[in-house]
C-alpha positions as CSV (number, residue, x, y, z in Angstrom):
1,M,-37.4,47.5,25.8
2,T,-38.8,44.1,24.9
3,A,-38.6,41.2,27.3
4,R,-36.6,39.3,24.7
5,V,-33.9,41.9,24.5
6,R,-33.7,42.4,28.2
7,T,-33.1,38.6,28.7
8,T,-30.3,38.7,26.2
9,L,-27.7,38.8,28.9
10,A,-29.6,39.3,32.1
11,A,-31.4,36.0,32.1
12,A,-31.1,34.4,28.7
13,C,-31.2,30.9,30.1
14,A,-34.5,31.6,31.8
15,V,-36.2,31.8,28.4
16,A,-35.0,28.3,27.6
17,L,-35.7,26.7,31.0
18,S,-38.7,24.5,30.3
19,A,-40.2,21.1,31.0
20,A,-37.6,19.8,33.4
21,L,-38.5,18.5,36.9
22,A,-37.0,15.7,38.9
23,A,-37.9,12.8,36.7
24,P,-35.1,10.3,36.1
25,A,-33.0,10.8,33.0
26,V,-33.9,8.5,30.1
27,A,-31.9,7.6,27.0
28,A,-32.8,9.2,23.7
29,P,-34.9,7.1,21.4
30,A,-33.5,5.8,18.2
31,V,-32.8,8.6,15.8
32,H,-34.4,8.1,12.4
33,G,-33.5,11.4,10.9
34,H,-33.5,15.1,11.4
35,D,-36.4,16.2,9.2
36,A,-38.3,17.7,12.1
37,T,-35.3,19.6,13.2
38,D,-34.8,21.0,9.7
39,R,-38.4,22.2,9.7
40,A,-38.0,23.8,13.1
41,L,-34.9,25.7,11.9
42,R,-36.7,27.0,8.8
43,A,-39.7,28.0,11.0
44,A,-37.4,30.1,13.1
45,V,-36.2,32.0,10.1
46,A,-39.8,32.4,8.9
47,D,-40.5,33.8,12.4
48,G,-38.0,36.6,11.9
49,V,-34.6,35.2,12.9
50,P,-32.0,36.3,10.2
51,G,-30.2,33.0,10.2
52,V,-29.6,29.8,12.2
53,T,-26.8,27.2,12.3
54,A,-27.2,23.9,14.1
55,T,-25.2,20.7,14.5
56,A,-26.4,17.4,16.1
57,R,-24.2,14.6,17.2
58,T,-25.3,11.0,17.7
59,D,-22.5,8.7,18.8
60,R,-20.0,9.3,16.1
61,R,-22.3,10.7,13.4
62,T,-22.9,14.4,12.9
63,W,-25.6,16.3,11.1
64,S,-25.5,20.0,10.3
65,R,-27.9,22.4,8.8
66,T,-28.2,26.1,8.3
67,A,-31.1,28.3,7.3
68,G,-31.5,32.0,6.5
69,V,-28.6,34.5,6.1
70,G,-25.5,35.4,8.0
71,D,-25.3,38.9,6.5
72,L,-28.5,40.9,5.8
73,R,-26.6,43.3,3.6
74,T,-25.0,40.8,1.2
75,G,-27.4,37.9,1.7
76,E,-24.5,35.6,2.4
77,P,-25.8,32.4,4.1
78,R,-24.9,31.1,7.5
79,S,-22.2,28.5,7.7
80,E,-22.1,25.2,9.6
81,R,-18.7,26.3,10.8
82,D,-19.8,29.7,12.1
83,R,-18.3,30.9,15.3
84,Y,-20.6,32.9,17.5
85,R,-20.9,34.4,21.0
86,V,-22.4,31.7,23.3
87,G,-23.3,33.9,26.2
88,S,-24.3,32.1,29.3
89,I,-23.1,28.7,28.0
90,T,-19.8,30.1,29.4
91,K,-21.3,29.2,32.8
92,T,-20.9,25.5,32.3
93,F,-17.2,25.9,31.5
94,V,-16.7,28.0,34.6
95,A,-18.6,25.6,36.9
96,T,-16.5,22.7,35.5
97,V,-13.3,24.4,36.4
98,L,-14.4,25.1,39.9
99,L,-15.5,21.4,40.3
100,Q,-12.1,20.3,39.0
101,L,-10.4,22.5,41.6
102,E,-12.6,20.9,44.3
103,A,-11.6,17.4,43.0
104,E,-8.0,18.5,43.4
105,G,-8.5,19.5,47.0
106,R,-7.8,23.2,46.3
107,L,-11.1,24.5,47.4
108,S,-14.5,23.2,48.6
109,L,-17.9,24.3,47.2
110,D,-18.9,24.7,50.8
111,D,-16.3,27.4,51.2
112,T,-17.7,30.9,51.5
113,V,-17.2,33.7,49.0
114,G,-15.9,35.8,51.9
115,R,-13.1,33.3,52.4
116,W,-11.9,33.6,48.9
117,L,-12.9,37.2,48.1
118,P,-12.8,39.0,51.4
119,G,-14.6,42.4,51.4
120,V,-15.8,42.0,47.8
121,V,-19.5,41.0,48.4
122,E,-20.6,43.5,51.0
123,G,-22.8,46.5,51.3
124,H,-26.6,47.1,51.2
125,G,-27.2,43.8,53.0
126,H,-24.8,41.6,51.0
127,D,-22.5,39.4,53.0
128,G,-20.0,37.1,51.3
129,D,-19.4,35.2,54.6
130,R,-23.0,33.8,54.3
131,I,-22.7,32.7,50.7
132,T,-21.1,29.4,49.6
133,L,-19.5,28.8,46.2
134,R,-22.2,26.2,45.6
135,R,-24.8,28.9,46.0
136,L,-23.1,30.9,43.3
137,L,-23.1,28.0,40.9
138,N,-26.7,27.0,41.4
139,H,-28.0,30.6,41.6
140,T,-29.3,30.4,45.2
141,S,-27.0,33.1,46.6
142,G,-29.4,36.0,46.5
143,V,-26.7,38.3,45.1
144,Y,-28.3,41.0,43.0
145,D,-27.9,40.5,39.2
146,Y,-25.9,43.5,37.9
147,T,-27.5,43.2,34.5
148,S,-30.8,44.2,36.1
149,D,-29.4,47.5,37.2
150,E,-31.3,50.4,35.5
151,G,-28.1,52.2,34.5
152,F,-26.5,49.1,33.1
153,V,-29.6,48.3,31.1
154,R,-29.8,51.8,29.7
155,D,-26.1,51.9,28.8
156,H,-25.8,48.5,27.3
157,F,-29.2,47.4,26.0
158,G,-30.8,50.5,24.7
159,R,-30.1,51.9,21.2
160,D,-28.4,55.1,22.3
161,G,-26.6,53.6,25.3
162,F,-25.3,50.7,23.3
163,A,-23.9,53.0,20.6
164,E,-22.1,55.0,23.2
165,H,-20.8,52.1,25.5
166,R,-20.4,49.1,23.2
167,Y,-16.6,49.3,23.4
168,D,-16.3,50.1,27.1
169,T,-14.1,47.8,29.3
170,L,-15.7,46.7,32.6
171,T,-13.7,44.8,35.2
172,P,-15.2,42.0,37.3
173,R,-14.9,44.2,40.4
174,Q,-16.8,47.0,38.6
175,L,-19.6,44.5,37.7
176,V,-19.8,43.2,41.3
177,A,-19.9,46.8,42.6
178,I,-22.9,47.5,40.4
179,A,-24.6,44.5,42.0
180,T,-23.8,45.3,45.6
181,A,-25.0,48.9,45.3
182,H,-28.5,47.2,45.5
183,E,-30.0,45.1,48.3
184,P,-29.8,41.3,47.8
185,A,-32.7,39.7,45.9
186,F,-33.2,37.3,48.9
187,A,-31.4,35.7,51.8
188,P,-28.8,33.0,50.8
189,G,-30.6,29.7,50.1
190,A,-34.1,31.1,50.4
191,R,-34.9,30.4,46.7
192,W,-33.5,30.3,43.2
193,E,-33.0,33.3,41.0
194,Y,-30.7,33.7,38.0
195,S,-27.9,36.2,38.6
196,N,-25.0,36.8,36.3
197,T,-23.1,38.3,39.2
198,N,-22.8,34.8,40.6
199,Y,-20.6,33.7,37.8
200,V,-18.5,36.9,37.7
201,L,-17.7,36.0,41.3
202,A,-17.0,32.4,40.4
203,G,-14.4,33.6,37.8
204,M,-12.8,35.8,40.5
205,V,-12.6,32.8,42.8
206,I,-10.9,30.7,40.2
207,E,-8.2,33.4,39.8
208,E,-7.7,33.6,43.6
209,A,-7.4,29.8,43.9
210,T,-5.0,29.3,41.0
211,G,-3.2,32.6,40.6
212,R,-4.3,32.7,37.0
213,P,-7.2,34.4,35.2
214,Y,-10.3,32.2,34.9
215,A,-10.0,32.4,31.1
216,E,-6.5,30.9,31.2
217,E,-7.7,28.1,33.4
218,V,-10.6,27.3,31.0
219,R,-8.2,27.2,28.1
220,R,-5.7,25.0,30.0
221,R,-8.2,22.6,31.5
222,I,-10.9,22.3,28.8
223,V,-10.3,24.1,25.5
224,G,-6.8,22.7,25.0
225,P,-7.3,19.1,26.1
226,L,-10.5,18.7,24.1
227,K,-9.0,20.5,21.1
228,L,-11.8,23.0,20.9
229,R,-10.3,24.9,18.1
230,A,-13.2,27.2,17.5
231,T,-13.6,28.1,21.1
232,S,-12.1,31.3,22.6
233,L,-12.4,33.6,25.5
234,P,-12.0,37.1,24.0
235,G,-11.5,39.3,27.0
236,T,-11.8,42.8,25.6
237,R,-11.5,41.9,21.9
238,T,-14.4,43.2,20.1
239,G,-14.6,41.2,16.9
240,L,-15.6,37.6,16.0
241,P,-13.0,35.2,14.5
242,Q,-13.7,33.8,11.1
243,P,-15.7,32.1,9.9
244,S,-18.6,33.9,11.4
245,S,-21.8,35.7,10.6
246,R,-23.1,39.2,11.5
247,A,-25.1,39.5,14.7
248,Y,-28.3,41.5,14.9
249,S,-30.5,43.1,17.5
250,K,-33.5,45.4,17.8
251,L,-31.8,47.1,20.8
252,G,-35.0,47.5,22.9
253,G,-37.4,47.9,20.0
254,T,-40.1,45.6,18.7
255,A,-39.8,43.1,15.9
256,T,-41.0,45.8,13.4
257,D,-38.4,48.4,14.6
258,P,-35.0,48.9,12.9
259,T,-32.5,46.0,13.0
260,Y,-29.0,46.9,14.2
261,D,-25.7,45.2,13.5
262,V,-24.2,44.5,16.9
263,T,-21.5,42.1,15.9
264,R,-18.7,44.2,17.4
265,L,-18.8,44.8,21.1
266,N,-16.5,44.5,24.2
267,P,-17.6,41.3,25.9
268,S,-16.1,42.3,29.2
269,M,-19.6,43.4,30.1
270,A,-20.3,39.7,30.4
271,G,-16.9,38.3,31.5
272,S,-17.0,34.9,33.2
273,A,-20.8,35.1,33.1
274,G,-21.0,35.0,29.3
275,E,-18.1,36.2,27.2
276,M,-17.1,33.0,25.3
277,I,-17.1,32.3,21.5
278,S,-17.5,28.9,20.1
279,D,-19.2,26.9,17.3
280,S,-21.7,24.1,17.3
281,A,-19.3,21.2,16.9
282,D,-17.1,22.4,19.8
283,L,-20.1,22.8,22.1
284,N,-21.3,19.3,21.3
285,R,-17.8,17.9,21.9
286,F,-17.6,19.7,25.3
287,Y,-21.0,18.6,26.6
288,T,-20.4,15.0,25.4
289,A,-17.0,14.9,27.1
290,L,-18.5,16.3,30.3
291,F,-21.3,13.8,30.6
292,R,-19.1,10.9,29.6
293,G,-16.7,11.6,32.5
294,G,-13.9,13.1,30.5
295,L,-13.7,16.3,32.5
296,L,-14.9,15.5,36.1
297,P,-14.7,12.6,38.5
298,A,-18.0,10.9,39.2
299,E,-18.4,12.6,42.6
300,Q,-18.1,16.1,41.1
301,L,-20.3,15.2,38.1
302,A,-22.9,14.0,40.6
303,E,-22.7,17.4,42.4
304,M,-23.0,19.2,39.1
305,T,-26.2,17.4,38.2
306,T,-27.8,17.8,41.6
307,T,-30.5,20.4,40.8
308,V,-32.8,22.9,42.6
309,P,-36.2,23.9,41.3
310,A,-35.9,26.9,39.1
311,L,-38.6,28.2,36.9
312,P,-41.9,26.2,36.5
313,G,-41.0,22.9,34.9
314,A,-37.3,23.5,35.1
315,S,-34.4,22.7,37.4
316,Y,-30.8,24.0,37.7
317,G,-27.7,22.2,38.7
318,L,-24.2,23.7,38.9
319,G,-23.9,25.6,35.6
320,L,-26.4,23.2,34.0
321,I,-30.1,23.3,33.1
322,R,-32.1,20.1,33.2
323,R,-35.2,19.8,31.0
324,D,-37.6,16.9,30.4
325,L,-39.0,17.1,26.9
326,D,-42.6,16.3,25.8
327,C,-41.6,12.8,24.6
328,G,-40.0,11.9,28.0
329,V,-36.3,12.5,27.0
330,T,-34.2,14.4,29.5
331,V,-31.6,16.8,28.2
332,W,-28.9,18.7,30.0
333,G,-27.0,21.8,29.0
334,H,-27.4,25.6,28.9
335,A,-28.8,28.4,27.0
336,G,-26.8,31.5,26.1
337,G,-27.7,35.0,25.0
338,I,-25.8,38.2,24.3
339,H,-26.4,41.0,21.9
340,G,-27.3,39.6,18.5
341,S,-26.8,36.0,19.5
342,S,-29.1,33.3,21.0
343,S,-27.6,29.9,21.5
344,E,-28.5,26.4,23.0
345,A,-26.3,23.4,23.7
346,V,-27.9,20.3,25.2
347,T,-27.1,16.6,25.4
348,T,-28.7,13.4,26.9
349,R,-27.3,12.3,30.2
350,D,-25.3,9.5,28.6
351,G,-23.7,12.0,26.2
352,R,-24.8,9.9,23.2
353,H,-27.0,12.6,21.5
354,A,-26.1,16.3,21.5
355,L,-27.3,19.4,19.8
356,A,-26.0,22.9,19.6
357,L,-27.6,25.8,17.7
358,N,-27.4,29.6,17.2
359,F,-29.7,32.3,16.0
360,N,-27.9,35.5,14.9
361,G,-30.7,37.6,16.1
362,D,-31.9,38.1,19.7
363,W,-35.6,39.1,19.3
364,S,-37.4,36.0,17.9
365,G,-37.1,32.3,17.2
366,D,-38.1,29.3,19.2
367,S,-35.1,27.3,20.3
368,Q,-37.2,25.0,22.4
369,A,-39.1,23.9,19.3
370,V,-35.8,23.0,17.7
371,I,-34.7,20.9,20.7
372,E,-38.0,19.2,20.9
373,A,-37.8,18.4,17.1
374,E,-34.3,17.0,17.4
375,F,-34.9,14.7,20.4
376,C,-38.6,13.9,19.9
377,G,-39.2,14.3,16.1
378,D,-38.8,12.1,13.1
């Protein structure tokens, strides 16, 4: 199984974490055009990605471009309006809801997981009473990542396992149980390590605090108010709403191995760690609203953008990745990967310049090059 495929769900954001340390955020330079972005999109297709769709937003102006195909069988091109699985970009939505609940006084990020989910995070050294909600959101909890479990990888990422299990329904408690069958990765707070289990637990906490499923709270608090008409939380629904393209994967093979259509799957394997569907325009609208103060009070937005060192050259806030680009521009957002889909959504700290993009293949393509081109190119 290639590293690219294994990071599809287990650590998709880690592939995109780059060039972001604790330098102050700077505003984007004047945008003269998107020629460099266009070239980077076409280069991704030349590198083997079936197709790509991207939309940039600068103040009130939008620019969209597609390259490649959305259907390898028919040759139908991708659409600027394509809806696609956004994977771990879901995490920013989940973190936003938890921060809203904190602002309302319904919980504190310094509460322990054990307080809200007694008995759920235990076994093999896990102890929910030692883990705060904040440590879930910034990936310093040490809770084992269920998508690293050998059986989960075999059943959901390999060719034969995916064919057999692609329509299985997995509950949040089942996903957490997979994680807690292992020892923790480290003691709470000892370091940073990406774990999808953290956000499965965060979704469970939202339900305990509100009495409603996390997906309902995301719809009620974010999707509805921002009129994100292309954004959905599918639960166990296996298809993609239209308009959309097909999604493709090598399912553990190399770039020269067969390509499989993985469009239909049960996204409960990702749940509140990565089940959402959206389009580029909606993602830009969401991140712009978030950073312009439309979703969180200033105190909670400051918490969200307080980062810890992650991978070399990268830092992680609460459901947010911070990156400093080669030209000195700082962008915030998240990467997202799930079978057949690799996405990015980023914006400058002032919300004035945003970009969202999607590859409908999970084994190639340089999304960082597209981001650098958009914010630093001609």
